[in-house]
C-alpha positions in Angstrom: -34.6 -7.1 -21.5 -34.1 -3.9 -19.6 -37.4 -4.6 -17.2 -35.8 -7.9 -16.7 -32.6 -6.8 -15.2 -34.3 -4.0 -13.5 -36.6 -6.5 -12.0 -33.6 -8.8 -10.8 -31.9 -5.9 -9.7 -35.2 -5.0 -7.1 -36.1 -8.8 -6.3 -35.6 -9.6 -2.7 -33.2 -11.4 -1.5 -34.1 -15.2 -0.3 -33.8 -15.7 3.4 -30.7 -17.8 3.1 -28.9 -15.0 1.4 -30.5 -12.7 4.1 -29.2 -15.0 7.0 -25.9 -15.2 5.0 -25.5 -10.9 5.1 -26.0 -11.3 9.0 -23.7 -13.3 9.7 -21.3 -11.7 7.3 -22.2 -8.4 9.3 -22.0 -9.9 12.7 -18.1 -11.6 11.9 -17.0 -8.3 10.3 -18.4 -6.3 13.8 -16.8 -8.9 16.1 -13.6 -9.4 13.6 -12.9 -5.3 14.1 -14.1 -5.1 17.6 -11.5 -7.7 18.5 -8.6 -6.2 16.3 -9.8 -3.1 18.0 -9.2 -4.0 21.6 -5.9 -5.5 20.6 -4.7 -2.4 18.9 -5.1 -0.5 22.1 -3.9 -3.1 24.9 -0.9 -4.9 22.8 2.6 -3.1 23.0 5.2 -2.2 24.3 3.8 -1.6 27.1 0.5 -4.0 27.5 -2.6 -2.7 29.2 -5.5 -4.9 31.1 -9.1 -4.9 30.0 -9.4 -2.5 33.8 -6.2 -0.2 33.1 -7.5 0.7 29.4 -10.6 1.2 30.7 -9.6 3.5 33.5 -7.3 5.5 31.0 -10.3 5.7 28.7 -11.9 7.7 32.0 -9.2 9.7 32.3 -8.6 7.6 35.6 -5.6 5.6 36.7 -1.9 5.5 35.4 -1.2 8.7 34.0 1.4 7.0 31.5 -1.3 4.3 30.6 -3.5 7.5 29.9 -0.6 9.3 27.9 -0.5 5.6 25.9 -3.9 5.1 25.1 -5.3 9.1 23.9 -1.9 10.3 22.4 0.0 7.1 20.3 -2.6 3.8 20.3 -6.0 5.5 20.1 -5.6 7.8 17.0 -3.0 5.2 15.5 -6.1 2.7 15.7 -8.4 5.6 14.2 -6.1 6.4 11.4 -6.6 2.8 10.6 -9.4 2.5 10.5 -10.1 5.5 8.2 -7.4 4.5 6.0 -8.4 1.0 5.5 -11.9 1.7 4.9 -11.2 4.6 2.7 -9.2 2.4 0.4 -11.8 -0.9 0.2 -14.4 1.7 -0.8 -12.4 2.9 -2.8 -11.5 -0.5 -4.3 -15.1 -1.3 -5.0 -15.9 1.5 -6.9 -13.4 1.0 -9.2 -14.2 -2.5 -9.8 -17.8 -2.0 -10.5 -17.3 1.6 -12.6 -14.5 -0.4 -14.9 -15.8 -4.1 -14.2 -12.7 -5.3 -13.4 -11.6 -7.3 -10.7 -8.1 -6.1 -11.1 -8.6 -2.7 -10.5 -6.8 -1.1 -7.4 -8.0 2.8 -5.8 -4.3 3.1 -7.0 -5.2 2.6 -10.7 -6.0 6.2 -12.1 -1.9 7.4 -10.9 -3.2 8.6 -7.2 0.1 6.7 -6.1 2.4 8.1 -8.6 0.6 11.8 -8.0 0.9 11.8 -4.1 4.3 10.3 -4.1 6.5 12.9 -6.3 4.1 16.1 -4.1 5.9 13.8 -0.9 9.3 13.5 -2.7 9.1 17.4 -4.0 7.7 18.4 -0.4 10.4 16.8 1.3 13.6 17.7 -1.1 12.3 21.2 -0.3 12.1 20.8 3.6 8.5 21.4 4.5 7.0 21.2 7.5 6.2 17.7 8.0 2.4 18.9 9.0 2.3 20.1 4.9 2.7 16.5 3.8 -0.5 15.3 3.8 -2.1 18.0 2.0 0.6 18.1 -0.9 -0.3 14.3 -1.2 -4.0 14.7 -1.6 -3.1 17.3 -4.2 -1.0 15.5 -6.4 -2.8 12.9 -6.0 -6.3 14.7 -7.0 -4.0 17.0 -9.9 -3.0 13.2 -11.3 -6.2 11.9 -11.3 -7.7 14.8 -13.3 -5.7 15.0 -15.7 -5.6 11.4 -16.7 -9.5 12.2 -17.0 -8.7 15.0 -19.3 -6.7 12.6 -21.2 -9.3 9.8 -21.3 -11.8 12.3 -22.8 -12.8 12.0 -26.3 -15.9 14.8 -26.5 -18.5 14.0 -25.0 -17.4 10.4 -24.0 -14.5 8.6 -21.4 -13.0 6.0 -22.9 -12.4 3.1 -20.2 -9.6 2.0 -22.2 -7.8 5.0 -22.3 -8.5 6.0 -18.8 -6.3 2.8 -17.7 -3.6 3.5 -20.3 -3.5 7.0 -19.1 -3.1 5.8 -15.3 -0.4 3.7 -16.3 1.5 6.3 -18.1 1.3 9.1 -15.4 2.4 6.7 -13.1 5.2 5.5 -15.2 6.7 9.1 -15.9 6.1 10.2 -12.2 7.9 7.1 -10.7 10.9 8.0 -12.7 10.8 11.5 -11.3 10.6 10.5 -8.0 13.1 7.8 -8.5 15.5 10.8 -9.7 14.8 12.9 -6.9 15.7 10.4 -4.5 18.9 9.3 -6.1 19.9 13.4 -5.7 18.9 14.0 -2.7 20.8 13.9 0.4 20.3 10.7 3.1 18.6 12.2 5.1 15.7 13.7 3.0 16.0 10.2 1.2 15.0 8.3 4.4 12.5 10.5 5.3 10.5 10.0 1.9 11.3 6.4 1.8 9.3 5.8 5.0 6.2 7.6 3.9 6.4 6.0 0.3 6.8 2.4 2.1 3.2 3.0 4.0 2.9 3.4 7.7 1.1 3.9 10.3 4.1 5.0 12.8 3.7 8.5 14.5 0.4 8.9 13.1 -1.4 11.7 15.2 -4.3 13.7 16.2 -3.4 16.1 13.5 -3.6 13.5 10.6 -7.2 12.3 11.8 -8.9 15.2 12.7 -7.5 17.0 9.4 -8.2 14.3 6.8 -10.9 12.0 8.7 -14.0 14.1 8.6 -13.2 14.3 4.9 -13.2 10.8 4.1 -16.1 10.4 6.1 -18.1 11.9 4.3 -16.6 10.4 0.9 -17.3 7.3 2.4 -21.0 8.3 2.7 -21.2 9.7 -0.8 -19.6 6.4 -1.7 -21.8 4.1 -0.4 -24.9 6.4 -1.7 -23.5 5.7 -5.4 -24.4 2.0 -5.3 -27.6 2.0 -8.0 -24.9 3.8 -10.5 -22.3 1.2 -10.0 -25.0 -1.5 -10.4 -26.0 -0.2 -13.5 -22.6 -0.1 -15.0 -21.4 -3.2 -13.8 -24.5 -4.6 -16.2 -22.2 -3.2 -19.2 -22.7 0.0 -21.2 -25.1 -0.7 -23.9 -27.7 -1.7 -21.0 -26.9 0.8 -18.5 -27.5 3.7 -21.3 -30.8 1.9 -21.6 -31.7 2.1 -18.5 -31.2 6.0 -18.3 -27.7 6.2 -17.2 -25.4 9.1 -18.7 -22.2 7.2 -18.6 -20.2 9.9 -18.5 -21.2 11.8 -15.5 -21.6 8.3 -13.4 -18.1 7.4 -14.2 -16.4 10.8 -13.9 -18.9 11.0 -10.3 -17.5 7.3 -9.3 -13.9 8.4 -10.1 -13.9 11.6 -8.2 -15.4 9.8 -5.2 -13.0 7.2 -5.3 -9.9 9.5 -5.7 -11.1 11.5 -2.8 -11.3 8.3 -0.8 -7.7 7.3 -2.3 -6.2 10.4 -1.8 -7.2 10.8 1.7 -6.1 7.6 2.8 -2.6 8.0 1.3 -1.9 11.3 2.5 -2.6 9.5 6.1 -0.7 6.4 5.7 1.4 7.0 2.5 1.4 4.3 0.0 -0.1 1.4 1.1 -1.1 -1.3 -1.2 -3.5 -4.2 -2.1 -6.2 -3.8 0.1 -8.3 -1.8 -2.3 -7.7 -4.4 -4.5 -8.3 -7.6 -2.2 -11.4 -6.6 0.1 -13.8 -5.9 -2.3 -13.2 -9.6 -3.8 -13.5 -11.2 -0.4 -17.0 -8.8 0.1 -18.1 -10.4 -3.1 -17.7 -13.8 -1.8 -19.6 -13.0 1.2 -22.8 -11.1 0.3 -23.0 -11.3 -3.6 -22.3 -8.8 -6.2 -25.2 -6.2 -4.9 -23.2 -3.3 -4.7 -25.6 -1.8 -2.4 -24.1 -4.5 -0.1 -20.5 -4.5 -1.9 -19.5 -0.8 -0.9 -20.5 -0.5 2.6 -19.2 -4.0 3.3 -15.8 -3.1 1.5 -15.7 -0.5 3.9 -16.1 -2.6 7.3 -13.3 -5.0 5.4 -10.9 -2.5 4.4 -11.0 -1.3 8.3 -10.8 -4.5 9.7 -7.7 -5.6 7.3 -5.7 -2.7 7.7 -6.2 -2.4 11.2 -5.1 -6.4 11.6 -2.6 -5.7 9.3 -1.1 -2.9 11.6 -1.6 -5.0 14.5 0.1 -7.4 13.0 3.3 -5.0 11.7 3.5 -4.0 15.6 3.4 -7.3 17.0 7.7 -8.5 16.5 10.7 -7.0 18.7 10.8 -4.4 15.3 7.9 -2.6 14.1 7.4 -3.3 9.9 5.9 -0.9 8.1 2.1 -1.5 7.3 2.9 -1.4 3.6 5.2 -3.9 3.9 2.3 -6.6 6.1 0.2 -5.6 3.6 2.1 -6.7 0.3 2.9 -10.0 2.1 -0.3 -10.9 2.7 -2.3 -9.4 -0.9 0.5 -10.0 -3.2 -0.3 -14.0 -3.0 -3.7 -13.5 -3.1 -3.1 -11.1 -5.7 -1.2 -14.0 -8.0 -4.1 -16.4 -6.7 -6.8 -14.3 -8.9 -4.7 -14.0 -11.7 -4.1 -17.3 -11.6 -7.4 -18.1 -11.3 -8.5 -15.3 -14.1 -6.3 -17.7 -16.5 -7.7 -20.7 -15.9 -11.3 -19.3 -17.0 -9.7 -17.8 -20.0 -10.0 -14.5 -19.0 -7.6 -11.1 -18.8 
């Protein structure tokens, strides 16, 4: 049985599937290029293609150069980084936990980051320290959840999920209490971050967090073999020589770094890491050697597209509101389909 499973994972893909993979890659890349172009040209001051090219070469109108280099380009890069990180983190967690309803905030990442941001805003720290505080809060919370889920040399998936829910509830209650006790100005500053937004994100956030996200994304894609083995089930993965605890700790650590980095840039943007891996699996199948990199591209496309929609109206919306409005119906549909199949 073990030999059969291994050979099934490593056997060549049929021609039809290869064509489908190439088509999916082409669609994602073309869609991403279109969204990036529209994001750079559309806004309160629209740029034509020639004006965009001139501004990119540091030529032409100085205002156009400022709009491109100081406002739109860092925001687009932030959207790509955050979306790619959330999509990959969601795919890693869904594969590790063998649960399609798992997301990057499952381990208490959002609660820890949100509480730290409220604390930092409450004491009046400079805005530049908020991303670092959010990252630290998310990582510390996840470490606490892992310690709670560890029993001897084993790591319980059920306790991992329940621990994340428990810490999320506790930190969410403390966060709400602090907001109620804070002055109105501090409440507004915290809420603008907690709801998820890319407004005002610049080169500081991109250069501070971006390199770490790129390194974590590369490391996450290299974990495809471990995720594939864990998705086969604990008994089969152990029979193939995989350490369940070590693999889950490593995958969870990378997913946490990705989600925490994304949260530190854009705040609490939901549903991207939950929905994107499902769409990717419909396109390329369940092999995580493909699911992980395609989820990175898909997440970047979804969040940059959501940010474009958020800026389209007369009043700019937080990107977290847009992703929630688009993602919640899809999530409800997933739950309904699992109910019809008799699943969880």
